[in-house]
C-alpha positions as CSV (number, residue, x, y, z in Angstrom):
1,M,99.2,98.0,91.9
2,S,102.0,99.6,89.8
3,Y,102.4,102.1,87.1
4,R,105.3,103.7,85.1
5,V,106.8,107.0,86.3
6,P,109.6,109.3,84.9
7,L,113.0,108.3,86.1
8,A,114.5,111.7,85.3
9,T,113.5,115.1,83.9
10,T,113.7,115.0,80.1
11,R,113.6,117.7,77.5
12,A,113.3,117.8,73.8
13,E,112.5,120.5,71.2
14,Q,111.6,121.1,67.6
15,T,111.1,124.1,65.2
16,L,108.1,124.2,62.9
17,R,107.5,127.1,60.5
18,K,109.8,129.3,62.6
19,S,108.0,128.5,65.9
20,R,110.2,126.9,68.5
21,F,108.6,124.2,70.7
22,I,110.4,123.0,73.9
23,G,109.0,120.2,75.9
24,E,110.0,119.0,79.3
25,A,108.6,116.1,81.3
26,A,109.2,115.7,85.1
27,R,108.0,113.5,87.9
28,V,105.5,115.2,90.1
29,D,103.5,113.5,92.9
30,S,101.2,116.4,93.9
31,I,99.4,119.3,92.4
32,E,101.8,121.6,94.3
33,A,104.8,119.9,92.8
34,A,103.3,120.3,89.3
35,R,102.7,124.0,90.0
36,D,106.4,124.4,91.1
37,H,107.6,122.7,88.0
38,R,105.6,125.1,85.7
39,H,106.7,128.1,87.7
40,A,110.4,127.1,87.2
41,L,109.9,126.8,83.4
42,R,108.0,130.1,83.3
43,Q,111.0,131.8,84.9
44,E,113.5,130.0,82.6
45,F,111.5,130.8,79.5
46,A,109.9,134.1,80.5
47,S,109.7,135.5,77.0
48,A,107.9,132.4,75.5
49,T,104.5,133.0,73.9
50,H,102.7,130.0,75.5
51,H,103.3,127.5,78.3
52,C,101.0,124.6,77.6
53,W,100.9,121.6,79.9
54,A,99.2,118.4,81.2
55,Y,99.7,116.3,84.2
56,V,98.6,112.8,85.4
57,I,99.1,112.4,89.2
58,G,98.7,108.9,90.6
59,D,97.8,105.7,88.8
60,P,96.9,106.6,85.1
61,D,94.2,103.9,85.1
62,S,92.3,105.3,88.0
63,T,93.5,108.7,89.0
64,T,91.1,111.7,89.1
65,R,94.0,114.1,89.3
66,I,94.4,114.9,85.6
67,Q,94.5,118.4,84.2
68,C,95.7,120.2,81.0
69,E,96.0,123.8,79.9
70,D,96.1,125.5,76.5
71,D,97.5,128.8,77.8
72,S,95.7,131.0,75.2
73,E,96.2,128.6,72.2
74,P,92.9,127.7,70.5
75,S,90.9,125.3,72.7
76,G,91.9,121.7,72.4
77,T,95.0,122.3,70.3
78,A,97.7,122.1,73.0
79,G,96.9,120.8,76.5
80,R,94.7,117.9,75.3
81,P,97.2,116.6,72.8
82,I,99.9,116.7,75.5
83,L,97.6,114.8,77.9
84,S,96.8,112.3,75.2
85,A,100.5,111.6,74.8
86,L,100.8,111.0,78.5
87,R,97.8,108.7,78.5
88,H,99.1,106.8,75.5
89,H,102.3,106.0,77.3
90,R,100.4,105.0,80.5
91,L,102.5,107.3,82.7
92,G,101.6,108.5,86.2
93,D,103.1,111.1,88.5
94,V,104.2,113.1,85.5
95,Q,103.8,116.6,84.1
96,L,104.8,117.6,80.6
97,V,105.1,121.2,79.7
98,V,105.5,122.5,76.1
99,V,106.8,126.0,75.7
100,R,106.2,127.8,72.4
101,F,108.1,130.8,71.0
102,F,105.8,132.1,68.2
103,G,107.8,132.5,64.9
104,G,105.3,134.7,63.1
105,I,103.6,132.1,61.0
106,K,100.3,130.7,62.1
107,L,100.0,126.9,62.1
108,G,96.3,126.5,62.2
109,A,94.4,124.2,64.5
110,G,95.6,121.0,62.9
111,G,99.2,122.2,62.8
112,L,99.1,123.1,66.5
113,V,97.8,119.7,67.5
114,R,100.6,118.0,65.5
115,A,103.2,120.4,66.9
116,Y,102.2,119.9,70.6
117,S,101.6,116.2,70.3
118,G,104.8,115.8,68.3
119,T,106.9,117.7,70.8
120,A,105.4,115.7,73.7
121,S,106.1,112.4,71.8
122,R,109.7,113.5,71.3
123,V,110.1,114.0,75.0
124,L,108.4,110.8,76.0
125,S,110.3,108.6,73.4
126,S,113.6,109.6,75.0
127,M,112.5,109.5,78.6
128,S,113.7,106.8,81.0
129,V,110.9,105.3,83.2
130,A,110.7,103.1,86.3
131,N,107.8,101.1,87.8
132,H,106.2,102.7,90.8
133,H,104.5,100.4,93.3
134,E,101.8,101.8,95.6
135,T,102.6,101.2,99.3
136,L,100.9,101.3,102.7
137,I,102.3,101.5,106.2
138,R,101.2,99.1,108.9
139,R,102.1,98.6,112.6
140,L,102.7,95.0,113.7
141,C,103.0,93.6,117.1
142,I,104.6,90.1,117.4
143,P,106.1,87.8,120.1
144,Y,109.9,88.0,120.5
145,R,110.3,84.4,119.4
146,A,109.0,85.3,115.9
147,Q,111.4,88.2,115.3
148,A,114.0,86.3,113.2
149,Q,111.4,84.7,111.0
150,L,109.5,88.0,110.6
151,R,112.6,89.9,109.5
152,R,113.3,87.1,106.9
153,V,109.8,87.3,105.5
154,L,109.9,91.1,105.2
155,A,113.4,91.0,103.5
156,E,112.2,88.4,101.0
157,A,109.1,90.6,100.2
158,G,111.1,93.8,99.9
159,A,109.2,95.4,102.7
160,E,110.9,98.3,104.6
161,I,111.1,98.4,108.4
162,L,110.6,102.0,109.4
163,D,110.7,101.7,113.2
164,V,111.1,99.0,115.9
165,R,110.1,99.3,119.6
166,Y,110.9,96.6,122.2
167,E,108.0,96.4,124.7
168,S,106.2,93.4,126.2
169,D,106.2,92.3,122.6
170,I,108.1,93.7,119.6
171,V,106.3,96.5,117.7
172,F,107.3,97.0,114.1
173,E,106.2,99.8,111.7
174,I,106.6,98.6,108.2
175,R,106.1,99.8,104.6
176,L,104.5,97.2,102.3
177,R,103.7,97.1,98.6
178,R,99.9,97.3,98.5
179,D,99.6,94.4,96.1
180,E,101.8,92.2,98.4
181,A,100.2,93.2,101.7
182,G,97.6,90.4,101.9
183,R,100.1,87.7,101.1
184,I,102.7,89.1,103.7
185,E,100.0,89.4,106.4
186,H,98.9,85.8,105.8
187,R,102.5,84.5,106.0
188,I,103.2,86.4,109.3
189,D,100.0,85.2,110.8
190,E,101.2,81.7,110.0
191,I,104.7,82.0,111.6
192,T,103.2,83.6,114.7
193,A,100.4,81.1,115.0
194,G,97.8,83.9,114.8
195,Q,99.4,86.0,117.5
196,A,100.4,88.9,115.1
197,Q,98.4,92.0,115.8
198,W,98.0,94.4,112.9
199,S,97.0,98.1,113.2
200,P,97.4,101.4,111.4
201,P,100.6,103.3,112.1
202,S,100.9,105.8,114.9
203,R,102.0,108.5,112.5
204,T,102.1,109.1,108.7
205,K,105.2,108.3,106.7
206,S,105.9,110.0,103.4
């Protein structure tokens, strides 16, 4: 399973009827990281009238970690349009904050929706993205004779060897793409004639 994520933090701005809107999107992979990102922008733009935001953490097609905030703008006029822009671009592990400096002229509900969604779209249209693949970590025990073939299979699949221990057999700890795991496990079972032993890792890897 894969989804698109920001490759770098991106910022864009526009001015509408004397109100200045500054949008910034950043990659965040946890609620804590999203909170830190917002805190940094609140410090940078301490005099701003509103800090409205939305985030999508994880796969945008299945995640439950989705949140948005209007920050005292009329309900539904800021956070939700920002979130809609993120969902439209099918991005995950991302937060987009739009900071507003009120210019003295009210925009009305429709004007606010257009301002926040428009600022978000400006940010996202100029943002570079990359594909993120979900991974899992497995521990694998194989006979010594299969080591060379195993390393070749893992290299061809783009799997990462995290740890190797030489015991009565060789114990590998490897990181696999989740959508490739079944195929790789089947191939390794073939080259070891069913002697490969799979198990969860002894510790968690980030």
